[in-house]
All heavy atoms as an XYZ file, in Angstrom:
887
protein
N       0.816     -1.134      0.024
C      -0.124      0.060     -0.080
C       0.895      1.224     -0.047
O       1.718      1.419      0.880
C      -0.856     -0.084      1.253
C      -1.950      1.126      1.238
C      -3.158      0.859      0.375
O      -3.302     -0.355     -0.122
N      -3.988      1.695      0.133
N       0.733      2.005     -1.068
C       1.498      3.346     -1.107
C       0.601      4.524     -0.601
O      -0.537      4.642     -1.044
C       1.929      3.500     -2.510
C       2.593      4.810     -2.626
C       2.876      2.422     -2.959
N       1.158      5.293      0.203
C       0.512      6.543      0.621
C       1.076      7.739     -0.174
O       2.284      7.770     -0.352
C       0.598      6.762      2.082
C      -0.147      5.701      2.822
C      -0.157      5.973      4.414
O       0.639      6.654      4.863
N      -1.082      5.463      5.167
N       0.249      8.613     -0.639
C       0.622      9.772     -1.318
C       0.118     11.050     -0.476
O      -0.979     11.030     -0.063
C      -0.028      9.911     -2.707
C       0.053      8.746     -3.586
C      -0.739      8.905     -4.978
C       1.578      8.535     -3.966
N       1.078     11.848     -0.366
C       0.828     13.159      0.313
C       1.260     14.404     -0.284
O       2.337     14.582     -0.797
C       1.741     13.108      1.767
C       1.464     14.397      2.541
C       1.398     11.848      2.527
N       0.212     15.146     -0.640
C       0.308     16.427     -1.393
C       0.707     17.648     -0.485
O       0.213     17.585      0.681
C      -0.944     16.739     -2.249
C      -1.452     15.739     -3.100
C      -2.575     14.888     -2.589
O      -2.545     14.731     -1.366
O      -3.366     14.386     -3.305
N       1.392     18.512     -0.983
C       1.756     19.681     -0.222
C       1.956     20.769     -1.340
O       2.098     20.510     -2.502
C       2.982     19.574      0.566
O       4.137     19.128     -0.163
N       2.034     22.096     -0.768
C       2.362     23.126     -1.661
C       1.248     24.147     -2.018
O       1.346     25.050     -2.648
N      -0.142     23.597     -1.667
C      -1.204     24.500     -1.946
C      -1.166     25.730     -1.171
O      -0.483     25.831     -0.207
N      -2.215     26.622     -1.345
C      -2.212     27.912     -0.646
C      -3.026     28.858     -1.291
O      -3.824     28.543     -2.460
N      -2.919     30.130     -0.835
C      -3.726     31.215     -1.295
C      -2.771     32.072     -2.265
O      -1.661     32.477     -1.741
C      -4.314     32.069     -0.304
C      -4.927     33.404     -0.683
C      -6.188     33.065     -1.591
C      -5.413     34.180      0.525
N      -3.048     32.434     -3.481
C      -2.203     33.144     -4.279
C      -3.028     34.148     -5.166
O      -4.196     33.800     -5.407
C      -1.356     32.205     -5.201
C      -2.184     31.390     -6.090
C      -0.351     32.914     -5.993
N      -2.519     35.243     -5.516
C      -3.251     36.177     -6.345
C      -3.170     35.738     -7.872
O      -2.225     34.971     -8.203
C      -2.675     37.505     -6.281
C      -2.810     38.184     -4.925
C      -2.378     39.644     -4.916
O      -1.449     40.082     -5.759
N      -3.011     40.538     -4.178
N      -4.188     36.160     -8.586
C      -4.216     35.811    -10.042
C      -2.947     36.287    -10.617
O      -2.319     37.322    -10.310
C      -5.397     36.441    -10.633
N      -2.258     35.358    -11.525
C      -1.017     35.701    -12.141
C       0.229     35.152    -11.298
O       1.286     35.187    -11.940
N      -0.080     34.634    -10.190
C       1.020     34.068     -9.365
C       1.278     32.698     -9.733
O       0.689     32.088    -10.608
N       2.209     32.049     -8.987
C       2.672     30.685     -9.167
C       2.596     29.805     -7.833
O       2.830     30.435     -6.801
C       4.078     30.712     -9.640
O       4.214     31.338    -10.899
N       2.405     28.597     -8.069
C       2.651     27.739     -6.968
C       3.155     26.479     -7.477
O       3.136     26.166     -8.708
C       1.239     27.400     -6.268
C       0.603     28.283     -5.467
C      -0.974     27.809     -5.006
C       1.323     28.568     -4.087
N       3.887     25.620     -6.647
C       4.384     24.400     -6.980
C       3.936     23.312     -5.955
O       4.237     23.317     -4.776
C       5.936     24.432     -7.010
C       6.664     23.132     -7.545
C       8.223     23.110     -7.117
N       8.806     22.092     -7.922
C       9.987     21.544     -7.601
N      10.562     21.917     -6.325
N      10.496     20.738     -8.280
N       3.122     22.355     -6.611
C       2.755     21.365     -5.693
C       3.638     20.181     -5.689
O       4.279     19.975     -6.778
C       1.238     20.907     -6.290
C       0.203     21.842     -6.379
C      -1.117     21.309     -6.884
C      -0.100     22.708     -5.085
N       3.608     19.461     -4.524
C       4.503     18.242     -4.556
C       3.665     17.062     -4.049
O       2.672     17.261     -3.329
C       5.590     18.424     -3.554
O       6.566     19.486     -4.020
N       3.911     15.901     -4.551
C       3.167     14.743     -4.069
C       4.338     13.685     -3.608
O       4.957     13.188     -4.566
C       2.348     14.173     -5.147
S       1.665     12.550     -4.818
N       4.522     13.449     -2.393
C       5.473     12.521     -1.911
C       4.894     11.161     -1.666
O       3.801     11.048     -0.998
C       6.099     13.027     -0.591
N       5.422     10.114     -2.106
C       5.063      8.825     -1.985
C       5.831      8.139     -0.825
O       6.930      8.300     -0.687
C       5.284      8.042     -3.327
N       5.018      7.152     -0.246
C       5.640      6.475      0.931
C       6.732      5.312      0.522
O       7.368      4.861      1.289
C       4.622      5.935      1.855
O       3.702      5.006      1.096
N       6.436      4.961     -0.819
C       7.326      3.950     -1.271
C       7.768      4.383     -2.753
O       7.517      5.501     -3.178
N       8.477      3.445     -3.456
C       8.974      3.836     -4.737
C       7.857      4.138     -5.772
O       6.782      3.409     -5.811
C       9.806      2.699     -5.243
O      10.213      2.865     -6.595
N       8.026      5.132     -6.613
C       7.099      5.293     -7.682
C       7.471      4.892     -8.982
O       6.810      5.034    -10.018
C       6.855      6.907     -7.795
C       8.065      7.578     -8.355
C       6.277      7.427     -6.578
C       7.755      9.096     -8.681
N       8.643      4.126     -8.985
C       9.257      3.649    -10.165
C       8.217      2.698    -10.956
O       8.137      2.718    -12.186
C      10.437      2.796     -9.857
C      11.186      2.293    -11.199
C      12.023      3.133    -11.866
C      11.125      0.958    -11.524
C      12.712      2.733    -13.014
C      11.709      0.593    -12.628
C      12.553      1.387    -13.369
N       7.404      1.937    -10.190
C       6.575      1.065    -10.867
C       5.196      1.624    -11.361
O       4.357      0.968    -11.964
N       4.903      2.990    -11.044
C       3.817      3.542    -11.610
C       3.901      4.029    -12.944
O       4.671      5.080    -13.188
C       3.282      4.745    -10.590
C       2.954      4.032     -9.226
C       3.608      4.484     -8.120
C       1.785      3.379     -8.938
C       3.262      4.151     -6.803
C       1.344      3.014     -7.778
C       2.239      3.297     -6.681
N       3.222      3.396    -13.829
C       3.318      3.822    -15.137
C       2.734      5.177    -15.534
O       3.165      5.782    -16.484
C       2.665      2.772    -16.118
C       3.608      1.466    -16.117
O       4.851      1.419    -16.168
N       2.903      0.296    -16.003
N       1.708      5.575    -14.728
C       1.158      6.847    -14.954
C       0.788      7.444    -13.715
O       0.277      6.805    -12.831
C      -0.304      6.662    -15.769
C      -0.866      8.061    -15.981
C      -0.126      5.906    -16.990
N       1.253      8.666    -13.627
C       0.939      9.592    -12.357
C       0.419     10.911    -12.910
O       0.741     11.296    -13.940
C       2.283      9.842    -11.592
C       2.948      8.531    -11.039
S       4.286      8.913     -9.817
C       3.271      9.505     -8.452
N      -0.452     11.334    -12.096
C      -1.253     12.575    -12.514
C      -1.657     13.472    -11.455
O      -1.761     13.067    -10.134
N      -2.048     14.599    -11.826
C      -2.770     15.550    -10.969
C      -4.131     15.759    -11.405
O      -4.377     16.000    -12.622
C      -1.982     16.886    -10.924
C      -0.774     16.979    -10.182
C       0.476     16.726    -10.736
C      -0.522     17.075     -8.807
N       1.504     16.789     -9.828
C       0.876     16.951     -8.549
C      -1.352     17.215     -7.688
C       1.490     16.928     -7.322
C      -0.749     17.289     -6.460
C       0.551     17.254     -6.237
N      -5.069     15.700    -10.416
C      -6.406     15.992    -10.740
C      -6.982     17.231     -9.865
O      -6.374     17.486     -8.833
C      -7.414     14.799    -10.314
C      -7.144     13.595    -11.336
C      -6.025     12.857    -11.338
C      -8.142     13.291    -12.348
C      -5.740     11.854    -12.298
C      -7.856     12.240    -13.212
C      -6.629     11.483    -13.157
O      -6.488     10.493    -14.002
N      -8.067     17.813    -10.107
C      -8.575     18.850     -9.311
C     -10.113     18.703     -9.279
O     -10.697     18.192    -10.239
C      -8.089     20.119     -9.743
C      -8.728     20.690    -11.059
C      -8.083     21.961    -11.512
N      -8.533     22.359    -12.829
C      -8.066     23.504    -13.555
N      -7.013     24.208    -12.923
N      -8.609     23.920    -14.600
N     -10.581     19.273     -8.225
C     -12.043     19.277     -8.009
C     -12.538     20.544     -7.360
O     -12.112     20.779     -6.315
C     -12.595     18.134     -7.289
C     -14.139     17.906     -7.187
C     -14.495     16.643     -6.562
O     -13.780     15.897     -5.992
N     -15.729     16.260     -6.734
N     -13.319     21.433     -8.167
C     -13.866     22.697     -7.509
C     -15.118     22.267     -7.015
O     -15.805     21.190     -7.415
C     -13.933     23.566     -8.732
N     -15.709     23.094     -6.036
C     -17.051     22.863     -5.524
C     -18.136     22.795     -6.633
O     -18.141     23.686     -7.369
C     -17.157     24.105     -4.556
C     -15.870     24.594     -4.172
C     -14.902     24.286     -5.535
N     -18.979     21.688     -6.416
C     -19.953     21.535     -7.392
C     -19.600     20.892     -8.710
O     -20.417     20.660     -9.591
N     -18.252     20.717     -8.893
C     -17.778     20.149    -10.198
C     -17.304     18.749     -9.953
O     -17.003     18.207     -8.830
C     -16.706     20.983    -10.684
C     -17.172     22.286    -11.163
O     -18.375     22.582    -11.213
N     -16.245     23.151    -11.637
N     -17.225     18.035    -11.000
C     -16.629     16.683    -10.979
C     -15.081     16.812    -10.972
O     -14.446     17.828    -11.359
C     -16.966     15.737    -12.176
C     -18.477     15.377    -12.236
C     -18.750     14.445    -13.344
O     -18.134     14.411    -14.307
N     -19.776     13.580    -13.115
N     -14.416     15.737    -10.346
C     -12.888     15.765    -10.437
C     -12.503     15.618    -11.948
O     -13.025     14.791    -12.626
C     -12.354     14.611     -9.651
C     -10.898     14.557     -9.368
C     -10.494     13.593     -8.347
N     -11.074     13.716     -7.056
C     -10.846     12.958     -5.905
N      -9.932     12.010     -6.038
N     -11.508     13.268     -4.824
N     -11.471     16.471    -12.275
C     -11.072     16.357    -13.599
C      -9.434     16.171    -13.665
O      -8.654     16.685    -12.725
C     -11.371     17.742    -14.275
C     -10.829     18.894    -13.693
C     -11.192     20.248    -14.396
O     -11.818     20.114    -15.519
O     -10.747     21.308    -14.171
N      -9.064     15.712    -14.841
C      -7.593     15.457    -14.996
C      -6.989     16.827    -15.381
O      -7.479     17.464    -16.096
C      -7.314     14.520    -16.155
C      -5.817     14.297    -16.625
C      -5.047     13.773    -15.384
C      -5.780     13.571    -17.913
N      -5.986     17.190    -14.620
C      -5.092     18.406    -14.959
C      -3.982     18.000    -15.735
O      -3.777     18.695    -16.874
C      -4.721     19.131    -13.654
C      -3.780     20.333    -13.965
C      -5.834     19.492    -12.805
N      -3.150     17.033    -15.363
C      -1.979     16.757    -16.152
C      -1.551     15.332    -15.700
O      -1.807     14.897    -14.569
C      -0.821     17.708    -15.834
N      -0.888     14.548    -16.633
C      -0.398     13.384    -16.296
C       0.905     13.137    -17.026
O       1.168     13.661    -17.904
C      -1.359     12.195    -16.684
C      -1.737     12.115    -18.029
C      -2.610     11.052    -18.478
O      -3.222     10.345    -17.541
O      -3.012     10.857    -19.696
N       1.596     12.128    -16.372
C       2.940     11.885    -16.954
C       3.259     10.431    -16.835
O       2.926      9.787    -15.772
C       4.064     12.690    -16.139
C       5.503     12.475    -16.773
C       4.121     12.228    -14.675
C       6.521     13.451    -16.181
N       3.773      9.779    -17.956
C       4.077      8.270    -17.949
C       5.475      8.199    -17.273
O       6.233      9.039    -17.068
C       3.931      7.808    -19.294
O       4.987      8.332    -20.062
C       2.625      8.148    -20.039
N       5.734      6.780    -17.167
C       6.979      6.474    -16.639
C       8.142      6.828    -17.592
O       9.293      7.031    -17.188
C       7.099      4.903    -16.429
N       7.869      6.897    -18.832
C       8.808      7.268    -19.935
C       8.953      8.873    -19.963
O       9.716      9.340    -20.834
C       8.528      6.787    -21.282
C       8.575      5.185    -21.248
C       8.370      4.746    -22.701
N       8.599      3.270    -22.801
C       8.621      2.519    -23.966
N       8.380      3.083    -25.003
N       8.722      1.245    -23.860
N       8.073      9.602    -19.325
C       8.151     10.992    -19.285
C       7.210     11.669    -20.187
O       7.233     12.910    -20.439
N       6.310     11.005    -20.916
C       5.270     11.555    -21.824
C       4.339     12.277    -20.939
O       3.888     11.773    -20.019
C       4.656     10.557    -22.695
O       5.620      9.888    -23.559
N       3.888     13.406    -21.476
C       2.970     14.276    -20.682
C       1.661     14.524    -21.412
O       1.706     14.463    -22.708
C       3.642     15.591    -20.330
O       3.964     16.222    -21.399
C       4.826     15.341    -19.339
N       0.574     14.857    -20.647
C      -0.672     15.177    -21.218
C      -1.278     16.238    -20.342
O      -1.219     15.995    -19.145
C      -1.531     13.931    -21.299
C      -2.896     14.173    -21.851
O      -2.982     14.974    -22.988
N      -3.957     13.749    -21.300
N      -1.813     17.201    -20.931
C      -2.361     18.326    -20.108
C      -3.844     18.609    -20.551
O      -4.181     18.418    -21.747
C      -1.484     19.571    -20.359
C      -0.168     19.527    -19.736
C       0.960     19.159    -20.590
C       0.151     19.846    -18.464
C       2.221     19.129    -20.105
C       1.461     19.812    -17.896
C       2.426     19.460    -18.700
O       3.725     19.343    -18.342
N      -4.634     19.073    -19.549
C      -5.989     19.620    -19.998
C      -5.763     20.783    -20.752
O      -4.772     21.584    -20.488
C      -6.754     19.867    -18.711
N      -6.535     21.087    -21.612
C      -6.471     22.299    -22.485
C      -6.410     23.641    -21.647
O      -5.722     24.606    -21.991
C      -7.692     22.356    -23.569
N      -7.177     23.617    -20.609
C      -7.249     24.812    -19.759
C      -5.951     25.233    -19.104
O      -5.777     26.461    -18.640
C      -8.318     24.728    -18.696
O      -8.076     23.637    -17.856
N      -5.091     24.287    -18.898
C      -3.770     24.550    -18.207
C      -2.504     24.455    -19.065
O      -1.430     24.775    -18.561
C      -3.597     23.617    -17.042
C      -4.801     23.643    -16.143
C      -3.326     22.182    -17.342
N      -2.691     24.014    -20.331
C      -1.627     23.890    -21.185
C      -0.861     25.230    -21.344
O      -1.502     26.234    -21.426
C      -1.982     23.368    -22.545
C      -0.922     22.716    -23.357
C      -1.530     21.934    -24.563
C      -0.421     21.274    -25.195
N      -1.032     20.464    -26.488
N       0.530     25.078    -21.330
C       1.320     26.193    -21.454
C       1.406     27.125    -20.200
O       2.151     28.119    -20.081
C       0.876     27.175    -22.652
C       0.997     26.513    -23.933
O       1.847     25.693    -24.204
O       0.220     26.804    -24.884
N       0.708     26.629    -19.117
C       0.790     27.392    -17.726
C       1.192     26.391    -16.740
O       1.983     26.758    -15.810
C      -0.531     27.907    -17.462
C      -1.135     28.909    -18.357
C      -2.387     29.598    -17.691
N      -3.409     28.776    -17.585
C      -3.952     28.505    -16.301
N      -3.635     29.059    -15.248
N      -5.052     27.712    -16.292
N       0.927     25.186    -16.877
C       1.253     24.151    -15.820
C       2.261     23.199    -16.395
O       2.255     22.923    -17.560
C       0.113     23.302    -15.312
C      -0.961     24.074    -14.566
C      -0.828     25.521    -14.337
C      -1.922     23.427    -13.918
C      -1.853     26.144    -13.695
C      -2.886     24.059    -13.218
C      -2.866     25.438    -13.034
N       3.211     22.712    -15.558
C       4.217     21.653    -16.009
C       4.354     20.533    -14.915
O       4.526     20.879    -13.731
C       5.577     22.293    -16.102
O       5.545     23.399    -17.104
C       6.732     21.329    -16.626
N       4.044     19.359    -15.462
C       4.101     18.196    -14.517
C       5.496     17.466    -14.664
O       6.048     17.557    -15.818
C       2.996     17.223    -14.868
C       2.957     16.136    -13.753
C       3.141     16.545    -16.240
C       1.690     15.186    -13.973
N       6.112     17.030    -13.663
C       7.294     16.330    -13.585
C       7.359     15.364    -12.535
O       6.551     15.432    -11.508
C       8.453     17.217    -13.432
O       8.432     17.959    -12.318
N       8.229     14.372    -12.578
C       8.324     13.369    -11.644
C       9.832     13.006    -11.290
O      10.578     13.084    -12.346
C       7.561     12.074    -11.998
C       8.017     11.365    -13.272
C       7.192     10.216    -13.716
N       7.328      8.997    -12.783
C       6.541      8.052    -12.869
N       5.546      7.919    -13.929
N       6.723      6.955    -12.179
N      10.112     12.786    -10.139
C      11.583     12.462     -9.709
C      11.533     11.142     -9.109
O      11.145     10.978     -7.878
C      12.097     13.578     -8.806
C      13.530     13.290     -8.416
O      13.985     12.076     -8.409
N      14.241     14.397     -8.278
N      11.836     10.092     -9.880
C      11.688      8.741     -9.412
C      12.729      8.421     -8.154
O      12.481      7.718     -7.247
C      11.964      7.704    -10.469
C      10.969      7.551    -11.460
O       9.770      8.089    -11.150
N      11.111      7.054    -12.640
N      13.860      9.131     -8.296
C      14.841      8.948     -7.202
C      14.269      9.484     -5.935
O      14.661      9.030     -4.761
C      16.152      9.607     -7.577
N      13.444     10.448     -5.922
C      12.970     11.087     -4.601
C      11.496     10.670     -4.428
O      10.885     11.186     -3.419
C      13.039     12.667     -4.742
C      14.424     13.203     -4.843
C      14.592     14.726     -4.801
O      13.538     15.316     -5.017
N      15.793     15.253     -4.427
N      10.974      9.816     -5.334
C       9.607      9.218     -5.172
C       8.585     10.402     -5.050
O       7.699     10.495     -4.081
C       9.540      8.434     -3.911
C      10.400      7.177     -4.049
O      10.449      6.618     -5.251
O      11.160      6.727     -3.142
N       8.662     11.518     -5.911
C       7.874     12.625     -5.746
C       7.470     13.120     -7.112
O       8.161     13.127     -8.072
C       8.769     13.834     -5.207
O       9.248     13.364     -3.893
C       7.790     15.000     -5.017
N       6.156     13.580     -7.163
C       5.536     14.111     -8.422
C       5.336     15.592     -8.124
O       5.021     16.005     -7.058
C       4.129     13.425     -8.549
C       3.429     13.904     -9.813
C       3.985     13.477    -11.043
C       1.956     13.414     -9.612
N       5.537     16.416     -9.139
C       5.465     17.826     -9.084
C       4.412     18.388     -9.805
O       4.211     17.807    -11.064
C       6.732     18.439     -9.280
C       7.823     18.060     -8.254
C       8.852     17.147     -8.525
C       7.946     18.596     -6.933
C       9.844     16.691     -7.737
C       8.850     18.277     -6.038
C       9.916     17.453     -6.505
O      10.845     16.991     -5.638
N       3.951     19.634     -9.669
C       3.151     20.322    -10.589
C       3.455     21.784    -10.421
O       3.112     22.481     -9.387
C       1.490     20.098    -10.447
C       0.657     20.812    -11.444
C       0.916     20.266    -12.833
C      -0.690     20.845    -11.045
N       4.150     22.254    -11.380
C       4.499     23.690    -11.371
C       3.263     24.490    -12.029
O       3.071     24.300    -13.172
C       5.748     24.031    -12.134
C       6.126     25.467    -12.263
C       6.531     26.026    -10.802
O       7.165     25.508    -10.063
N       5.912     27.354    -10.703
N       2.744     25.541    -11.309
C       1.558     26.083    -11.897
C       1.909     27.660    -11.936
O       2.259     28.315    -10.950
C       0.407     25.989    -10.905
C       0.079     24.477    -10.674
S      -1.420     24.259     -9.709
C      -1.004     24.964     -8.159
N       1.933     28.262    -13.019
C       2.281     29.542    -13.367
C       1.041     30.342    -13.926
O       0.089     29.606    -14.376
C       3.519     29.743    -14.405
C       4.662     29.126    -13.851
O       4.952     29.074    -12.639
N       5.468     28.516    -14.736
N       1.011     31.651    -13.884
C       0.020     32.527    -14.386
C      -1.283     31.949    -13.871
O      -2.264     31.732    -14.736
C       0.069     32.535    -15.858
C      -0.825     33.574    -16.506
O      -1.331     34.449    -15.763
N      -1.254     33.386    -17.679
N      -1.532     31.709    -12.621
C      -2.731     31.122    -12.061
C      -3.970     32.063    -12.249
O      -3.752     33.264    -12.294
C      -2.521     30.779    -10.588
C      -1.743     29.511    -10.388
C      -1.173     29.563     -8.873
C      -2.655     28.288    -10.596
N      -5.025     31.444    -12.457
C      -6.328     32.136    -12.713
C      -7.274     31.752    -11.623
O      -7.224     30.644    -11.053
C      -6.914     31.789    -14.070
C      -5.906     32.028    -15.313
C      -6.496     31.596    -16.593
C      -5.558     31.916    -17.739
N      -6.132     31.472    -19.061
N      -8.269     32.590    -11.537
C      -9.374     32.263    -10.485
C      -9.978     30.962    -10.675
O     -10.177     30.204     -9.684
C     -10.392     33.408    -10.460
C     -11.462     33.157     -9.507
N     -11.261     33.269     -8.213
C     -12.795     32.766     -9.554
C     -12.428     32.910     -7.501
N     -13.341     32.737     -8.328
N     -10.171     30.583    -11.960
C     -10.772     29.333    -12.269
C      -9.947     28.023    -11.976
O     -10.382     26.868    -12.007
C     -11.278     29.316    -13.651
C     -10.199     29.602    -14.661
C     -10.300     31.120    -15.005
O     -10.488     31.977    -14.176
O     -10.081     31.469    -16.244
N      -8.700     28.208    -11.613
C      -7.812     27.257    -11.175
C      -8.112     26.780     -9.631
O      -7.490     25.820     -9.215
C      -6.330     27.569    -11.250
C      -5.940     27.757    -12.781
O      -6.371     27.059    -13.644
O      -5.164     28.705    -13.001
N      -8.954     27.577     -9.075
C      -9.157     27.300     -7.620
C      -9.845     25.968     -7.440
O     -10.819     25.662     -8.157
C     -10.089     28.516     -7.060
O      -9.452     29.768     -7.028
C     -10.489     28.071     -5.672
N      -9.302     25.015     -6.579
C      -9.793     23.739     -6.530
C      -8.926     23.091     -5.418
O      -7.977     23.541     -5.061
C      -9.716     22.968     -7.694
N      -9.471     21.946     -5.119
C      -8.637     20.963     -4.310
C      -7.901     20.084     -5.404
O      -8.466     19.517     -6.200
C      -9.438     20.090     -3.448
C      -8.537     19.006     -2.717
C     -10.188     20.800     -2.475
N      -6.565     20.010     -5.260
C      -5.748     19.348     -6.167
C      -5.270     17.967     -5.621
O      -4.830     17.951     -4.368
C      -4.469     20.025     -6.564
C      -4.844     21.166     -7.511
C      -5.659     22.228     -7.192
C      -4.404     21.147     -8.864
C      -5.927     23.188     -8.030
C      -4.702     22.194     -9.817
C      -5.400     23.232     -9.349
O      -5.822     24.175    -10.237
N      -5.465     16.802     -6.316
C      -5.230     15.443     -5.897
C      -4.034     14.896     -6.666
O      -4.130     14.982     -8.025
C      -6.402     14.579     -5.861
C      -7.568     15.007     -5.064
C      -8.583     15.963     -5.558
C      -7.702     14.648     -3.718
C      -9.515     16.250     -4.809
C      -8.750     15.051     -2.960
C      -9.629     15.957     -3.459
O     -10.749     16.252     -2.643
N      -3.286     14.072     -6.173
C      -2.285     13.332     -6.754
C      -2.791     11.831     -7.089
O      -3.523     11.416     -6.134
C      -1.009     13.303     -5.822
S       0.394     12.243     -6.397
N      -2.477     11.270     -8.059
C      -2.802      9.866     -8.372
C      -1.712      9.129     -8.976
O      -0.965      9.722     -9.782
C      -4.030      9.976     -9.313
C      -4.577      8.597     -9.810
O      -4.055      8.142    -10.902
N      -5.423      8.070     -8.943
N      -1.685      7.877     -8.611
C      -0.542      7.011     -9.201
C      -1.190      5.664     -9.568
O      -1.867      4.962     -8.764
C       0.475      6.740     -8.030
N      -0.888      5.295    -10.788
C      -1.454      4.028    -11.320
C      -0.413      3.109    -11.859
O       0.543      3.815    -12.494
C      -2.404      4.377    -12.543
C      -3.601      5.286    -12.144
C      -4.461      5.593    -13.334
C      -5.499      6.424    -13.083
N      -6.411      6.738    -14.310
N      -0.705      1.836    -11.721
C       0.232      0.936    -12.365
C      -0.179      0.745    -13.886
O       0.658      0.815    -14.704
C       0.275     -0.501    -11.621
C       0.883     -0.188    -10.264
C       1.061     -1.524    -12.360
C       0.875     -1.353     -9.388
N      -1.434      0.503    -13.916
C      -2.089      0.473    -15.270
C      -2.990      1.624    -15.572
O      -3.702      2.102    -14.540
N      -3.120      1.981    -16.740
C      -3.868      3.132    -17.098
C      -5.398      3.061    -16.636
O      -5.963      4.034    -16.395
C      -3.822      3.560    -18.506
C      -4.576      4.851    -19.003
C      -4.149      5.243    -20.292
N      -2.891      5.788    -20.412
C      -2.603      7.101    -20.132
N      -3.490      7.901    -19.607
N      -1.321      7.394    -20.223
N      -5.927      1.813    -16.787
C      -7.312      1.521    -16.438
C      -7.582      1.313    -14.936
O      -8.748      1.088    -14.537
C      -7.747      0.389    -17.287
C      -7.765      0.656    -18.879
C      -8.375     -0.495    -19.614
C      -8.466      2.036    -19.223
N      -6.586      1.211    -14.124
C      -6.753      0.936    -12.704
C      -6.954      2.178    -11.975
O      -6.636      3.353    -12.419
C      -5.427      0.219    -12.148
O      -4.419      1.181    -12.139
N      -7.761      2.164    -10.939
C      -8.081      3.405    -10.228
C      -6.989      3.994     -9.453
O      -6.755      5.252     -9.414
C      -9.107      3.018     -9.140
C      -8.851      1.436     -8.897
C      -8.348      0.984    -10.334
N      -5.940      3.115     -9.069
C      -4.684      3.689     -8.582
C      -4.814      4.113     -7.126
O      -5.869      3.854     -6.531
N      -3.911      4.934     -6.759
C      -3.829      5.433     -5.423
C      -4.082      6.960     -5.402
O      -3.682      7.566     -6.372
C      -2.430      5.163     -4.758
C      -2.148      3.734     -4.521
C      -1.444      3.139     -5.472
C      -2.598      2.952     -3.419
C      -1.209      1.690     -5.301
C      -2.226      1.669     -3.215
C      -1.522      1.022     -4.203
O      -1.299     -0.246     -4.067
N      -4.859      7.472     -4.364
C      -5.014      8.897     -4.295
C      -4.433      9.505     -3.063
O      -4.387      8.871     -2.037
C      -6.645      9.061     -4.252
C      -7.228      8.864     -5.516
C      -7.854      7.666     -5.928
C      -7.283      9.678     -6.688
N      -8.298      7.728     -7.173
C      -8.121      8.994     -7.663
C      -6.945     11.041     -6.941
C      -8.426      9.494     -8.899
C      -7.438     11.607     -8.191
C      -8.079     10.840     -9.138
N      -4.057     10.783     -3.177
C      -3.664     11.624     -2.009
C      -4.838     12.139     -1.345
O      -6.014     12.017     -1.861
N      -4.682     12.845     -0.288
C      -5.765     13.489      0.382
C      -6.135     14.840     -0.250
O      -7.245     15.394      0.234
C      -5.524     13.754      1.907
C      -4.654     14.852      2.317
C      -3.209     14.975      1.820
O      -2.700     13.756      1.332
N      -2.602     16.020      1.871
N      -5.279     15.330     -0.972
C      -5.667     16.634     -1.610
C      -5.075     17.870     -0.926
O      -4.743     17.806      0.246
N      -4.831     18.841     -1.667
C      -4.271     20.177     -1.144
C      -5.075     21.300     -1.839
O      -5.317     21.268     -3.048
C      -2.801     20.301     -1.391
O      -2.285     21.450     -0.790
C      -2.357     20.362     -2.827
N      -5.514     22.225     -1.036
C      -6.298     23.445     -1.598
C      -5.479     24.453     -2.281
O      -4.567     24.852     -1.693
C      -7.151     23.996     -0.401
C      -7.983     25.195     -0.782
C      -9.122     24.717     -1.593
O      -9.953     23.866     -1.263
N      -9.415     25.489     -2.754
N      -5.887     24.819     -3.424
C      -5.408     25.861     -4.123
C      -6.470     26.935     -4.335
O      -7.477     26.694     -4.955
C      -4.802     25.539     -5.397
C      -4.302     26.664     -6.255
C      -3.550     24.517     -5.320
N      -6.212     28.198     -3.871
C      -7.150     29.179     -3.859
C      -6.426     30.422     -4.607
O      -5.394     30.837     -4.190
C      -7.698     29.701     -2.664
O      -8.302     28.577     -2.000
C      -8.795     30.730     -2.764
N      -7.065     30.844     -5.748
C      -6.501     31.857     -6.479
C      -7.625     33.152     -6.484
O      -8.638     33.047     -6.902
C      -6.401     31.495     -7.961
C      -5.653     32.770     -8.712
C      -5.533     30.334     -8.086
N      -7.031     34.155     -5.775
C      -7.809     35.285     -5.722
C      -7.753     36.253     -6.895
O      -6.696     36.431     -7.556
C      -7.476     36.179     -4.518
O      -6.168     36.622     -4.647
N      -8.883     36.747     -7.427
C      -8.976     37.565     -8.568
C      -8.688     39.039     -8.271
O      -8.725     39.419     -7.201
C     -10.212     37.256     -9.380
O     -11.416     37.741     -8.411
């Protein structure tokens, strides 16, 4: 059982930046897909960005060119660099790690990101 712990959320003004981290209790080497999801009040959880074990990335259209996902297998940590934040980025951000793309995988507890306009 792997535990994922997110950190780095907070309150930031529009146009600002935050860097989220997701630390795993064990090795992330075996997770073929890791990603960041977010859920705003009243909305469904949505994919923000994902990265494969080979380093291929995929972004939601709304964050492309503003957010960057990366993973450090040596440190068992997933990151999300968020630049030029907008009010609509306000949400709870969750880390996810999957062995197979169709498996539900493991989830973190979430970290709140609030962007003031």
